[in-house]
All heavy atoms as TSV, in Angstrom:
chain	resi	resn	atom	element	x	y	z
A	1	MET	N	N	17.998	22.530	-53.122
A	1	MET	CA	C	17.825	21.152	-53.547
A	1	MET	C	C	16.663	21.069	-54.597
A	1	MET	O	O	15.644	21.710	-54.376
A	1	MET	CB	C	17.495	20.239	-52.330
A	1	MET	CG	C	17.268	18.828	-52.617
A	1	MET	SD	S	16.918	17.772	-51.217
A	1	MET	CE	C	18.555	17.621	-50.523
A	2	SER	N	N	16.902	20.317	-55.643
A	2	SER	CA	C	15.827	20.133	-56.667
A	2	SER	C	C	14.731	19.214	-56.131
A	2	SER	O	O	14.949	18.478	-55.162
A	2	SER	CB	C	16.454	19.514	-57.897
A	2	SER	OG	O	16.743	18.179	-57.668
A	3	PHE	N	N	13.604	19.275	-56.781
A	3	PHE	CA	C	12.484	18.381	-56.345
A	3	PHE	C	C	12.875	16.964	-56.503
A	3	PHE	O	O	12.557	16.164	-55.588
A	3	PHE	CB	C	11.237	18.717	-57.212
A	3	PHE	CG	C	10.026	18.027	-56.745
A	3	PHE	CD1	C	9.415	18.408	-55.515
A	3	PHE	CD2	C	9.483	16.977	-57.439
A	3	PHE	CE1	C	8.279	17.708	-55.074
A	3	PHE	CE2	C	8.326	16.264	-56.991
A	3	PHE	CZ	C	7.771	16.652	-55.792
A	4	GLN	N	N	13.642	16.635	-57.534
A	4	GLN	CA	C	14.098	15.258	-57.718
A	4	GLN	C	C	15.088	14.877	-56.598
A	4	GLN	O	O	15.024	13.738	-56.105
A	4	GLN	CB	C	14.831	15.112	-59.080
A	4	GLN	CG	C	13.856	15.141	-60.250
A	4	GLN	CD	C	12.751	14.046	-60.132
A	4	GLN	OE1	O	13.072	12.892	-59.894
A	4	GLN	NE2	N	11.543	14.433	-60.397
A	5	GLY	N	N	15.851	15.790	-56.115
A	5	GLY	CA	C	16.747	15.570	-54.990
A	5	GLY	C	C	15.951	15.266	-53.716
A	5	GLY	O	O	16.321	14.340	-52.949
A	6	TYR	N	N	14.879	15.972	-53.500
A	6	TYR	CA	C	14.025	15.734	-52.369
A	6	TYR	C	C	13.431	14.301	-52.474
A	6	TYR	O	O	13.472	13.535	-51.440
A	6	TYR	CB	C	12.812	16.727	-52.304
A	6	TYR	CG	C	13.142	18.015	-51.596
A	6	TYR	CD1	C	13.119	19.175	-52.317
A	6	TYR	CD2	C	13.447	18.065	-50.216
A	6	TYR	CE1	C	13.423	20.377	-51.646
A	6	TYR	CE2	C	13.779	19.217	-49.573
A	6	TYR	CZ	C	13.746	20.406	-50.306
A	6	TYR	OH	O	14.006	21.621	-49.659
A	7	LEU	N	N	12.891	13.924	-53.637
A	7	LEU	CA	C	12.306	12.609	-53.773
A	7	LEU	C	C	13.335	11.491	-53.597
A	7	LEU	O	O	13.050	10.482	-52.957
A	7	LEU	CB	C	11.677	12.464	-55.134
A	7	LEU	CG	C	10.440	13.327	-55.439
A	7	LEU	CD1	C	9.886	13.055	-56.835
A	7	LEU	CD2	C	9.361	13.173	-54.380
A	8	LYS	N	N	14.533	11.716	-54.077
A	8	LYS	CA	C	15.593	10.730	-53.912
A	8	LYS	C	C	15.922	10.533	-52.417
A	8	LYS	O	O	16.056	9.368	-51.957
A	8	LYS	CB	C	16.833	11.159	-54.720
A	8	LYS	CG	C	17.960	10.170	-54.624
A	8	LYS	CD	C	19.162	10.665	-55.394
A	8	LYS	CE	C	20.311	9.644	-55.270
A	8	LYS	NZ	N	21.538	10.234	-55.181
A	9	THR	N	N	16.103	11.620	-51.747
A	9	THR	CA	C	16.442	11.579	-50.333
A	9	THR	C	C	15.300	10.905	-49.526
A	9	THR	O	O	15.585	10.106	-48.621
A	9	THR	CB	C	16.728	12.982	-49.766
A	9	THR	OG1	O	17.741	13.536	-50.530
A	9	THR	CG2	C	17.129	12.971	-48.324
A	10	ILE	N	N	14.055	11.253	-49.829
A	10	ILE	CA	C	12.943	10.645	-49.150
A	10	ILE	C	C	12.939	9.168	-49.365
A	10	ILE	O	O	12.682	8.389	-48.465
A	10	ILE	CB	C	11.622	11.339	-49.617
A	10	ILE	CG1	C	11.576	12.768	-49.118
A	10	ILE	CG2	C	10.402	10.506	-49.117
A	10	ILE	CD1	C	10.454	13.619	-49.809
A	11	LYS	N	N	13.145	8.743	-50.605
A	11	LYS	CA	C	13.155	7.283	-50.933
A	11	LYS	C	C	14.257	6.548	-50.175
A	11	LYS	O	O	14.085	5.514	-49.607
A	11	LYS	CB	C	13.322	7.082	-52.435
A	11	LYS	CG	C	13.494	5.710	-52.910
A	11	LYS	CD	C	12.109	5.024	-53.020
A	11	LYS	CE	C	12.302	3.637	-53.659
A	11	LYS	NZ	N	11.047	2.924	-53.744
A	12	GLU	N	N	15.486	7.214	-50.111
A	12	GLU	CA	C	16.549	6.578	-49.372
A	12	GLU	C	C	16.270	6.458	-47.840
A	12	GLU	O	O	16.605	5.526	-47.263
A	12	GLU	CB	C	17.827	7.456	-49.592
A	12	GLU	CG	C	18.414	7.326	-50.980
A	12	GLU	CD	C	19.497	8.389	-51.229
A	12	GLU	OE1	O	19.782	9.230	-50.393
A	12	GLU	OE2	O	20.052	8.253	-52.344
A	13	LYS	N	N	15.592	7.505	-47.319
A	13	LYS	CA	C	15.330	7.494	-45.873
A	13	LYS	C	C	14.184	6.611	-45.505
A	13	LYS	O	O	14.251	5.930	-44.451
A	13	LYS	CB	C	15.009	8.914	-45.417
A	13	LYS	CG	C	14.764	9.020	-43.952
A	13	LYS	CD	C	14.619	10.455	-43.487
A	13	LYS	CE	C	14.407	10.478	-41.984
A	13	LYS	NZ	N	15.110	11.449	-41.280
A	14	THR	N	N	13.135	6.583	-46.344
A	14	THR	CA	C	11.923	5.845	-45.947
A	14	THR	C	C	11.701	4.541	-46.760
A	14	THR	O	O	10.902	3.702	-46.311
A	14	THR	CB	C	10.669	6.711	-46.195
A	14	THR	OG1	O	10.491	6.912	-47.607
A	14	THR	CG2	C	10.789	8.068	-45.423
A	15	GLY	N	N	12.343	4.417	-47.854
A	15	GLY	CA	C	12.102	3.252	-48.709
A	15	GLY	C	C	10.820	3.403	-49.522
A	15	GLY	O	O	10.427	2.448	-50.200
A	16	LYS	N	N	10.247	4.554	-49.475
A	16	LYS	CA	C	8.974	4.765	-50.168
A	16	LYS	C	C	9.104	5.844	-51.250
A	16	LYS	O	O	9.785	6.844	-51.102
A	16	LYS	CB	C	7.854	5.233	-49.124
A	16	LYS	CG	C	7.672	4.154	-48.062
A	16	LYS	CD	C	6.474	4.407	-47.266
A	16	LYS	CE	C	6.291	3.357	-46.169
A	16	LYS	NZ	N	6.569	1.981	-46.545
A	17	GLY	N	N	8.396	5.654	-52.319
A	17	GLY	CA	C	8.316	6.570	-53.421
A	17	GLY	C	C	6.994	7.275	-53.502
A	17	GLY	O	O	6.112	7.055	-52.692
A	18	PRO	N	N	6.868	8.084	-54.529
A	18	PRO	CA	C	5.606	8.852	-54.682
A	18	PRO	C	C	4.324	7.988	-54.657
A	18	PRO	O	O	3.414	8.428	-54.049
A	18	PRO	CB	C	5.786	9.566	-56.038
A	18	PRO	CG	C	7.300	9.742	-56.192
A	18	PRO	CD	C	7.858	8.526	-55.543
A	19	ALA	N	N	4.350	6.861	-55.362
A	19	ALA	CA	C	3.138	6.048	-55.438
A	19	ALA	C	C	2.806	5.553	-54.043
A	19	ALA	O	O	1.607	5.485	-53.643
A	19	ALA	CB	C	3.321	4.842	-56.371
A	20	ASP	N	N	3.841	5.210	-53.238
A	20	ASP	CA	C	3.648	4.734	-51.874
A	20	ASP	C	C	2.958	5.791	-51.027
A	20	ASP	O	O	1.990	5.545	-50.312
A	20	ASP	CB	C	4.892	4.329	-51.237
A	20	ASP	CG	C	5.614	3.190	-51.982
A	20	ASP	OD1	O	4.947	2.164	-52.242
A	20	ASP	OD2	O	6.846	3.350	-52.295
A	21	PHE	N	N	3.482	7.032	-51.165
A	21	PHE	CA	C	2.922	8.100	-50.341
A	21	PHE	C	C	1.447	8.509	-50.794
A	21	PHE	O	O	0.578	8.805	-49.935
A	21	PHE	CB	C	3.813	9.359	-50.316
A	21	PHE	CG	C	5.001	9.196	-49.463
A	21	PHE	CD1	C	6.221	8.954	-49.971
A	21	PHE	CD2	C	4.837	9.260	-48.078
A	21	PHE	CE1	C	7.382	8.783	-49.160
A	21	PHE	CE2	C	5.952	9.094	-47.233
A	21	PHE	CZ	C	7.191	8.829	-47.791
A	22	ARG	N	N	1.209	8.368	-52.066
A	22	ARG	CA	C	-0.154	8.564	-52.565
A	22	ARG	C	C	-1.101	7.555	-51.896
A	22	ARG	O	O	-2.170	7.898	-51.489
A	22	ARG	CB	C	-0.192	8.532	-54.078
A	22	ARG	CG	C	0.325	9.746	-54.743
A	22	ARG	CD	C	0.094	9.754	-56.226
A	22	ARG	NE	N	0.650	10.894	-56.875
A	22	ARG	CZ	C	1.776	10.906	-57.577
A	22	ARG	NH1	N	2.468	9.772	-57.761
A	22	ARG	NH2	N	2.179	12.035	-58.094
A	23	GLN	N	N	-0.715	6.329	-51.940
A	23	GLN	CA	C	-1.532	5.252	-51.322
A	23	GLN	C	C	-1.717	5.409	-49.855
A	23	GLN	O	O	-2.812	5.307	-49.328
A	23	GLN	CB	C	-0.889	3.843	-51.584
A	23	GLN	CG	C	-1.706	2.698	-51.027
A	23	GLN	CD	C	-1.090	1.368	-51.298
A	23	GLN	OE1	O	-0.183	1.252	-52.127
A	23	GLN	NE2	N	-1.602	0.375	-50.633
A	24	LEU	N	N	-0.610	5.763	-49.148
A	24	LEU	CA	C	-0.759	5.955	-47.673
A	24	LEU	C	C	-1.614	7.177	-47.373
A	24	LEU	O	O	-2.415	7.134	-46.447
A	24	LEU	CB	C	0.644	6.196	-47.087
A	24	LEU	CG	C	1.557	4.963	-47.123
A	24	LEU	CD1	C	3.000	5.365	-46.792
A	24	LEU	CD2	C	1.092	3.931	-46.096
A	25	ALA	N	N	-1.584	8.211	-48.134
A	25	ALA	CA	C	-2.398	9.386	-47.908
A	25	ALA	C	C	-3.862	9.031	-48.163
A	25	ALA	O	O	-4.725	9.486	-47.410
A	25	ALA	CB	C	-1.960	10.537	-48.849
A	26	GLU	N	N	-4.122	8.209	-49.149
A	26	GLU	CA	C	-5.486	7.753	-49.382
A	26	GLU	C	C	-5.996	6.983	-48.234
A	26	GLU	O	O	-7.136	7.146	-47.719
A	26	GLU	CB	C	-5.485	6.966	-50.678
A	26	GLU	CG	C	-6.897	6.653	-51.175
A	26	GLU	CD	C	-7.468	7.670	-52.178
A	26	GLU	OE1	O	-6.799	8.589	-52.620
A	26	GLU	OE2	O	-8.664	7.591	-52.419
A	27	GLU	N	N	-5.145	6.081	-47.704
A	27	GLU	CA	C	-5.535	5.196	-46.610
A	27	GLU	C	C	-5.832	6.011	-45.349
A	27	GLU	O	O	-6.695	5.629	-44.514
A	27	GLU	CB	C	-4.450	4.167	-46.306
A	27	GLU	CG	C	-4.318	3.144	-47.364
A	27	GLU	CD	C	-3.108	2.247	-47.257
A	27	GLU	OE1	O	-2.319	2.358	-46.255
A	27	GLU	OE2	O	-2.917	1.438	-48.139
A	28	LYS	N	N	-5.086	7.163	-45.160
A	28	LYS	CA	C	-5.258	7.980	-44.026
A	28	LYS	C	C	-6.444	8.962	-44.131
A	28	LYS	O	O	-6.792	9.655	-43.233
A	28	LYS	CB	C	-4.006	8.801	-43.663
A	28	LYS	CG	C	-2.892	7.890	-43.178
A	28	LYS	CD	C	-1.723	8.668	-42.539
A	28	LYS	CE	C	-2.005	9.277	-41.197
A	28	LYS	NZ	N	-2.231	8.396	-40.076
A	29	GLY	N	N	-7.014	8.987	-45.314
A	29	GLY	CA	C	-8.159	9.901	-45.559
A	29	GLY	C	C	-7.676	11.325	-45.953
A	29	GLY	O	O	-8.538	12.201	-45.997
A	30	PHE	N	N	-6.427	11.490	-46.232
A	30	PHE	CA	C	-5.949	12.829	-46.615
A	30	PHE	C	C	-6.268	13.084	-48.111
A	30	PHE	O	O	-6.351	14.266	-48.511
A	30	PHE	CB	C	-4.419	12.950	-46.432
A	30	PHE	CG	C	-4.012	13.033	-45.001
A	30	PHE	CD1	C	-2.777	12.524	-44.599
A	30	PHE	CD2	C	-4.778	13.541	-44.028
A	30	PHE	CE1	C	-2.318	12.609	-43.270
A	30	PHE	CE2	C	-4.386	13.646	-42.698
A	30	PHE	CZ	C	-3.226	13.129	-42.319
A	31	THR	N	N	-6.445	12.048	-48.879
A	31	THR	CA	C	-6.865	12.165	-50.297
A	31	THR	C	C	-8.020	11.261	-50.543
A	31	THR	O	O	-8.255	10.283	-49.830
A	31	THR	CB	C	-5.699	11.847	-51.269
A	31	THR	OG1	O	-5.320	10.490	-51.091
A	31	THR	CG2	C	-4.524	12.770	-51.065
A	32	LYS	N	N	-8.787	11.631	-51.580
A	32	LYS	CA	C	-9.837	10.728	-52.067
A	32	LYS	C	C	-9.795	10.769	-53.584
A	32	LYS	O	O	-9.927	11.869	-54.164
A	32	LYS	CB	C	-11.200	11.195	-51.513
A	32	LYS	CG	C	-12.371	10.254	-51.896
A	32	LYS	CD	C	-13.589	10.612	-51.217
A	32	LYS	CE	C	-14.674	9.568	-51.613
A	32	LYS	NZ	N	-15.942	9.827	-50.902
A	33	ASN	N	N	-9.620	9.567	-54.170
A	33	ASN	CA	C	-9.560	9.483	-55.610
A	33	ASN	C	C	-8.458	10.447	-56.169
A	33	ASN	O	O	-8.646	11.026	-57.227
A	33	ASN	CB	C	-10.886	9.781	-56.306
A	33	ASN	CG	C	-11.970	8.772	-55.855
A	33	ASN	OD1	O	-11.696	7.609	-55.706
A	33	ASN	ND2	N	-13.173	9.263	-55.619
A	34	GLY	N	N	-7.378	10.609	-55.441
A	34	GLY	CA	C	-6.280	11.412	-55.872
A	34	GLY	C	C	-6.425	12.923	-55.591
A	34	GLY	O	O	-5.485	13.658	-55.878
A	35	ASP	N	N	-7.553	13.333	-55.055
A	35	ASP	CA	C	-7.740	14.749	-54.708
A	35	ASP	C	C	-7.387	15.007	-53.219
A	35	ASP	O	O	-7.850	14.211	-52.373
A	35	ASP	CB	C	-9.198	15.168	-54.892
A	35	ASP	CG	C	-9.564	15.168	-56.388
A	35	ASP	OD1	O	-8.730	15.416	-57.243
A	35	ASP	OD2	O	-10.756	14.808	-56.704
A	36	LEU	N	N	-6.592	15.971	-52.971
A	36	LEU	CA	C	-6.146	16.268	-51.634
A	36	LEU	C	C	-7.254	16.942	-50.879
A	36	LEU	O	O	-7.837	17.938	-51.324
A	36	LEU	CB	C	-4.921	17.200	-51.717
A	36	LEU	CG	C	-4.262	17.485	-50.323
A	36	LEU	CD1	C	-3.716	16.220	-49.701
A	36	LEU	CD2	C	-3.176	18.522	-50.523
A	37	LEU	N	N	-7.531	16.361	-49.707
A	37	LEU	CA	C	-8.619	16.904	-48.867
A	37	LEU	C	C	-8.026	17.584	-47.588
A	37	LEU	O	O	-8.697	18.382	-46.973
A	37	LEU	CB	C	-9.536	15.794	-48.377
A	37	LEU	CG	C	-10.162	14.946	-49.481
A	37	LEU	CD1	C	-10.931	13.785	-48.895
A	37	LEU	CD2	C	-11.039	15.803	-50.382
A	38	ALA	N	N	-6.806	17.247	-47.234
A	38	ALA	CA	C	-6.161	17.735	-45.968
A	38	ALA	C	C	-5.398	18.991	-46.212
A	38	ALA	O	O	-4.985	19.341	-47.310
A	38	ALA	CB	C	-5.216	16.662	-45.459
A	39	LYS	N	N	-5.184	19.745	-45.129
A	39	LYS	CA	C	-4.353	20.966	-45.129
A	39	LYS	C	C	-2.865	20.594	-45.071
A	39	LYS	O	O	-2.532	19.473	-44.623
A	39	LYS	CB	C	-4.730	21.799	-43.920
A	39	LYS	CG	C	-6.112	22.315	-43.938
A	39	LYS	CD	C	-6.401	23.205	-42.753
A	39	LYS	CE	C	-7.843	23.695	-42.813
A	39	LYS	NZ	N	-8.153	24.489	-41.644
A	40	ALA	N	N	-2.050	21.486	-45.584
A	40	ALA	CA	C	-0.624	21.237	-45.570
A	40	ALA	C	C	-0.094	20.864	-44.209
A	40	ALA	O	O	0.730	19.948	-44.055
A	40	ALA	CB	C	0.082	22.532	-46.086
A	41	GLY	N	N	-0.524	21.565	-43.150
A	41	GLY	CA	C	-0.046	21.269	-41.801
A	41	GLY	C	C	-0.406	19.834	-41.373
A	41	GLY	O	O	0.437	19.213	-40.698
A	42	ASP	N	N	-1.550	19.371	-41.728
A	42	ASP	CA	C	-1.907	17.968	-41.321
A	42	ASP	C	C	-0.966	16.956	-42.043
A	42	ASP	O	O	-0.562	16.000	-41.441
A	42	ASP	CB	C	-3.392	17.724	-41.708
A	42	ASP	CG	C	-4.312	18.564	-40.950
A	42	ASP	OD1	O	-4.028	18.929	-39.780
A	42	ASP	OD2	O	-5.402	18.890	-41.475
A	43	VAL	N	N	-0.768	17.210	-43.346
A	43	VAL	CA	C	0.131	16.295	-44.128
A	43	VAL	C	C	1.534	16.343	-43.590
A	43	VAL	O	O	2.176	15.303	-43.326
A	43	VAL	CB	C	0.017	16.666	-45.608
A	43	VAL	CG1	C	1.058	15.812	-46.387
A	43	VAL	CG2	C	-1.349	16.424	-46.138
A	44	THR	N	N	2.083	17.552	-43.383
A	44	THR	CA	C	3.462	17.649	-42.911
A	44	THR	C	C	3.623	17.087	-41.548
A	44	THR	O	O	4.623	16.493	-41.220
A	44	THR	CB	C	3.998	19.082	-43.064
A	44	THR	OG1	O	3.211	19.939	-42.253
A	44	THR	CG2	C	4.100	19.555	-44.488
A	45	ASN	N	N	2.640	17.284	-40.641
A	45	ASN	CA	C	2.751	16.758	-39.302
A	45	ASN	C	C	2.772	15.199	-39.335
A	45	ASN	O	O	3.530	14.596	-38.618
A	45	ASN	CB	C	1.595	17.243	-38.445
A	45	ASN	CG	C	1.747	18.698	-38.022
A	45	ASN	OD1	O	2.822	19.251	-38.027
A	45	ASN	ND2	N	0.654	19.332	-37.634
A	46	TRP	N	N	1.933	14.616	-40.155
A	46	TRP	CA	C	1.981	13.173	-40.383
A	46	TRP	C	C	3.323	12.653	-40.848
A	46	TRP	O	O	3.842	11.708	-40.293
A	46	TRP	CB	C	0.829	12.827	-41.338
A	46	TRP	CG	C	1.003	11.440	-41.974
A	46	TRP	CD1	C	1.112	10.268	-41.354
A	46	TRP	CD2	C	1.021	11.169	-43.401
A	46	TRP	NE1	N	1.239	9.246	-42.256
A	46	TRP	CE2	C	1.129	9.806	-43.558
A	46	TRP	CE3	C	0.947	11.958	-44.555
A	46	TRP	CZ2	C	1.212	9.101	-44.785
A	46	TRP	CZ3	C	0.958	11.338	-45.738
A	46	TRP	CH2	C	1.096	10.001	-45.896
A	47	LEU	N	N	3.818	13.343	-41.878
A	47	LEU	CA	C	5.098	12.871	-42.418
A	47	LEU	C	C	6.330	13.059	-41.504
A	47	LEU	O	O	7.215	12.206	-41.411
A	47	LEU	CB	C	5.365	13.614	-43.770
A	47	LEU	CG	C	4.377	13.315	-44.872
A	47	LEU	CD1	C	4.541	14.311	-46.000
A	47	LEU	CD2	C	4.502	11.888	-45.351
A	48	LYS	N	N	6.231	14.105	-40.699
A	48	LYS	CA	C	7.278	14.388	-39.694
A	48	LYS	C	C	7.200	13.302	-38.611
A	48	LYS	O	O	8.246	12.767	-38.182
A	48	LYS	CB	C	7.157	15.785	-39.110
A	48	LYS	CG	C	7.475	16.864	-40.087
A	48	LYS	CD	C	7.249	18.239	-39.488
A	48	LYS	CE	C	7.484	19.338	-40.446
A	48	LYS	NZ	N	7.258	20.682	-39.840
A	49	ALA	N	N	5.973	13.008	-38.134
A	49	ALA	CA	C	5.822	12.092	-37.039
A	49	ALA	C	C	6.086	10.615	-37.463
A	49	ALA	O	O	6.806	9.930	-36.766
A	49	ALA	CB	C	4.417	12.198	-36.459
A	50	ASP	N	N	5.552	10.212	-38.559
A	50	ASP	CA	C	5.612	8.787	-38.977
A	50	ASP	C	C	6.897	8.501	-39.720
A	50	ASP	O	O	7.292	7.262	-39.674
A	50	ASP	CB	C	4.419	8.415	-39.828
A	50	ASP	CG	C	3.117	8.339	-39.025
A	50	ASP	OD1	O	3.115	8.737	-37.874
A	50	ASP	OD2	O	2.132	7.854	-39.612
A	51	PHE	N	N	7.512	9.421	-40.406
A	51	PHE	CA	C	8.690	9.146	-41.277
A	51	PHE	C	C	9.909	9.947	-40.876
A	51	PHE	O	O	10.900	9.835	-41.558
A	51	PHE	CB	C	8.267	9.337	-42.725
A	51	PHE	CG	C	7.187	8.422	-43.185
A	51	PHE	CD1	C	5.870	8.900	-43.287
A	51	PHE	CD2	C	7.444	7.099	-43.458
A	51	PHE	CE1	C	4.870	8.070	-43.659
A	51	PHE	CE2	C	6.413	6.271	-43.874
A	51	PHE	CZ	C	5.135	6.760	-43.971
A	52	GLU	N	N	9.725	10.825	-39.861
A	52	GLU	CA	C	10.863	11.644	-39.406
A	52	GLU	C	C	11.464	12.518	-40.545
A	52	GLU	O	O	12.674	12.726	-40.616
A	52	GLU	CB	C	11.947	10.806	-38.754
A	52	GLU	CG	C	11.452	10.071	-37.533
A	52	GLU	CD	C	12.524	9.269	-36.823
A	52	GLU	OE1	O	13.643	9.115	-37.346
A	52	GLU	OE2	O	12.218	8.653	-35.752
A	53	LEU	N	N	10.546	12.988	-41.485
A	53	LEU	CA	C	11.033	13.861	-42.513
A	53	LEU	C	C	11.106	15.280	-41.989
A	53	LEU	O	O	10.348	15.669	-41.056
A	53	LEU	CB	C	10.001	13.829	-43.687
A	53	LEU	CG	C	9.869	12.526	-44.408
A	53	LEU	CD1	C	8.856	12.725	-45.530
A	53	LEU	CD2	C	11.189	12.068	-44.975
A	54	GLY	N	N	12.005	16.045	-42.518
A	54	GLY	CA	C	12.097	17.451	-42.206
A	54	GLY	C	C	11.025	18.196	-42.879
A	54	GLY	O	O	10.310	17.680	-43.766
A	55	HIS	N	N	10.869	19.491	-42.526
A	55	HIS	CA	C	9.771	20.270	-43.108
A	55	HIS	C	C	9.837	20.385	-44.654
A	55	HIS	O	O	8.852	20.189	-45.317
A	55	HIS	CB	C	9.751	21.667	-42.508
A	55	HIS	CG	C	8.566	22.475	-42.904
A	55	HIS	ND1	N	7.328	22.242	-42.394
A	55	HIS	CD2	C	8.465	23.517	-43.795
A	55	HIS	CE1	C	6.459	23.080	-42.967
A	55	HIS	NE2	N	7.140	23.871	-43.836
A	56	GLY	N	N	11.019	20.638	-45.201
A	56	GLY	CA	C	11.145	20.752	-46.645
A	56	GLY	C	C	10.751	19.469	-47.385
A	56	GLY	O	O	10.108	19.514	-48.382
A	57	HIS	N	N	11.239	18.346	-46.817
A	57	HIS	CA	C	10.916	17.073	-47.449
A	57	HIS	C	C	9.398	16.750	-47.314
A	57	HIS	O	O	8.830	16.244	-48.252
A	57	HIS	CB	C	11.791	15.938	-46.817
A	57	HIS	CG	C	13.231	16.060	-47.200
A	57	HIS	ND1	N	14.079	16.872	-46.554
A	57	HIS	CD2	C	13.921	15.473	-48.229
A	57	HIS	CE1	C	15.281	16.778	-47.147
A	57	HIS	NE2	N	15.189	15.928	-48.167
A	58	ALA	N	N	8.861	17.041	-46.203
A	58	ALA	CA	C	7.418	16.857	-46.021
A	58	ALA	C	C	6.575	17.724	-46.970
A	58	ALA	O	O	5.623	17.279	-47.515
A	58	ALA	CB	C	7.010	17.134	-44.588
A	59	MET	N	N	7.072	18.962	-47.174
A	59	MET	CA	C	6.393	19.865	-48.153
A	59	MET	C	C	6.510	19.351	-49.577
A	59	MET	O	O	5.611	19.552	-50.354
A	59	MET	CB	C	6.932	21.306	-48.027
A	59	MET	CG	C	6.384	22.003	-46.804
A	59	MET	SD	S	4.606	22.185	-46.677
A	59	MET	CE	C	4.276	23.250	-48.100
A	60	ALA	N	N	7.608	18.639	-49.899
A	60	ALA	CA	C	7.757	18.082	-51.239
A	60	ALA	C	C	6.669	17.049	-51.442
A	60	ALA	O	O	6.023	16.958	-52.537
A	60	ALA	CB	C	9.141	17.485	-51.396
A	61	ILE	N	N	6.390	16.156	-50.482
A	61	ILE	CA	C	5.330	15.211	-50.596
A	61	ILE	C	C	3.980	15.846	-50.627
A	61	ILE	O	O	3.135	15.456	-51.414
A	61	ILE	CB	C	5.415	14.188	-49.386
A	61	ILE	CG1	C	6.714	13.413	-49.464
A	61	ILE	CG2	C	4.212	13.219	-49.463
A	61	ILE	CD1	C	6.954	12.561	-50.715
A	62	TYR	N	N	3.771	16.936	-49.861
A	62	TYR	CA	C	2.544	17.688	-49.905
A	62	TYR	C	C	2.311	18.200	-51.336
A	62	TYR	O	O	1.221	18.104	-51.896
A	62	TYR	CB	C	2.553	18.840	-48.900
A	62	TYR	CG	C	1.363	19.713	-49.053
A	62	TYR	CD1	C	0.106	19.356	-48.591
A	62	TYR	CD2	C	1.491	20.899	-49.729
A	62	TYR	CE1	C	-0.966	20.198	-48.767
A	62	TYR	CE2	C	0.419	21.795	-49.899
A	62	TYR	CZ	C	-0.868	21.405	-49.423
A	62	TYR	OH	O	-1.924	22.207	-49.603
A	63	ALA	N	N	3.380	18.811	-51.920
A	63	ALA	CA	C	3.270	19.326	-53.281
A	63	ALA	C	C	2.934	18.170	-54.297
A	63	ALA	O	O	2.175	18.401	-55.239
A	63	ALA	CB	C	4.609	20.003	-53.726
A	64	LEU	N	N	3.460	17.063	-54.054
A	64	LEU	CA	C	3.152	15.904	-54.896
A	64	LEU	C	C	1.665	15.514	-54.761
A	64	LEU	O	O	0.999	15.329	-55.794
A	64	LEU	CB	C	4.027	14.739	-54.492
A	64	LEU	CG	C	4.055	13.520	-55.329
A	64	LEU	CD1	C	4.810	13.781	-56.683
A	64	LEU	CD2	C	4.748	12.381	-54.573
A	65	LEU	N	N	1.190	15.445	-53.525
A	65	LEU	CA	C	-0.189	15.043	-53.296
A	65	LEU	C	C	-1.185	16.104	-53.792
A	65	LEU	O	O	-2.243	15.766	-54.268
A	65	LEU	CB	C	-0.433	14.850	-51.737
A	65	LEU	CG	C	0.351	13.675	-51.122
A	65	LEU	CD1	C	0.146	13.669	-49.600
A	65	LEU	CD2	C	-0.011	12.320	-51.747
A	66	LYS	N	N	-0.785	17.363	-53.723
A	66	LYS	CA	C	-1.647	18.436	-54.176
A	66	LYS	C	C	-1.692	18.561	-55.681
A	66	LYS	O	O	-2.587	19.156	-56.270
A	66	LYS	CB	C	-1.225	19.788	-53.527
A	66	LYS	CG	C	-2.122	20.948	-53.827
A	66	LYS	CD	C	-2.038	22.017	-52.765
A	66	LYS	CE	C	-2.883	23.196	-53.081
A	66	LYS	NZ	N	-4.261	23.001	-52.843
A	67	GLY	N	N	-0.645	17.989	-56.350
A	67	GLY	CA	C	-0.536	18.073	-57.796
A	67	GLY	C	C	0.240	19.294	-58.274
A	67	GLY	O	O	0.288	19.587	-59.478
A	68	ILE	N	N	0.869	20.064	-57.377
A	68	ILE	CA	C	1.741	21.155	-57.741
A	68	ILE	C	C	3.000	20.631	-58.477
A	68	ILE	O	O	3.445	21.232	-59.395
A	68	ILE	CB	C	2.157	21.916	-56.479
A	68	ILE	CG1	C	0.951	22.469	-55.851
A	68	ILE	CG2	C	3.166	22.992	-56.823
A	68	ILE	CD1	C	1.214	23.086	-54.411
A	69	LYS	N	N	3.427	19.478	-58.028
A	69	LYS	CA	C	4.628	18.825	-58.645
A	69	LYS	C	C	4.312	17.339	-58.952
A	69	LYS	O	O	3.288	16.835	-58.410
A	69	LYS	CB	C	5.826	18.790	-57.640
A	69	LYS	CG	C	6.312	20.142	-57.166
A	69	LYS	CD	C	7.248	20.744	-58.218
A	69	LYS	CE	C	7.943	21.934	-57.663
A	69	LYS	NZ	N	8.894	22.513	-58.539
A	70	ASN	N	N	5.102	16.760	-59.802
A	70	ASN	CA	C	4.892	15.295	-60.062
A	70	ASN	C	C	6.275	14.680	-60.130
A	70	ASN	O	O	7.309	15.365	-59.982
A	70	ASN	CB	C	4.108	15.083	-61.366
A	70	ASN	CG	C	4.770	15.583	-62.565
A	70	ASN	OD1	O	5.960	15.414	-62.794
A	70	ASN	ND2	N	3.998	16.247	-63.484
A	71	GLU	N	N	6.333	13.389	-60.421
A	71	GLU	CA	C	7.611	12.660	-60.389
A	71	GLU	C	C	8.614	13.172	-61.388
A	71	GLU	O	O	9.809	12.990	-61.224
A	71	GLU	CB	C	7.343	11.171	-60.704
A	71	GLU	CG	C	6.609	10.404	-59.649
A	71	GLU	CD	C	5.110	10.487	-59.730
A	71	GLU	OE1	O	4.580	11.379	-60.448
A	71	GLU	OE2	O	4.447	9.626	-59.089
A	72	ASP	N	N	8.134	13.886	-62.457
A	72	ASP	CA	C	9.057	14.415	-63.461
A	72	ASP	C	C	9.438	15.851	-63.252
A	72	ASP	O	O	10.234	16.409	-63.989
A	72	ASP	CB	C	8.352	14.267	-64.802
A	72	ASP	CG	C	8.075	12.828	-65.170
A	72	ASP	OD1	O	8.861	11.965	-64.864
A	72	ASP	OD2	O	6.986	12.588	-65.746
A	73	SER	N	N	8.924	16.504	-62.192
A	73	SER	CA	C	9.186	17.874	-61.962
A	73	SER	C	C	10.731	18.051	-61.532
A	73	SER	O	O	11.325	17.185	-60.901
A	73	SER	CB	C	8.380	18.440	-60.758
A	73	SER	OG	O	7.005	18.389	-61.146
A	74	GLU	N	N	11.269	19.208	-61.953
A	74	GLU	CA	C	12.654	19.458	-61.558
A	74	GLU	C	C	12.599	20.082	-60.215
A	74	GLU	O	O	13.279	20.316	-59.441
A	74	GLU	CB	C	13.270	20.464	-62.592
A	74	GLU	CG	C	13.344	19.893	-63.945
A	74	GLU	CD	C	14.326	18.707	-64.077
A	74	GLU	OE1	O	15.402	18.764	-63.437
A	74	GLU	OE2	O	14.084	17.786	-64.812
């Protein structure tokens, strides 16, 4: 699945897009001023618990928060 495919599926399942997850991560203290402070496991556990995302989808959001990927990434 492409990164865009992950984002599309996440949006369909949760109703939230990249900007929403960035804001939520900031509110949870996982990021500060856009910089990721949390470990991958902490982020994925949060996304799995609160949004029922699978591991791959949770890692896509982690990659987004870490800056490895962005909304335009394939």
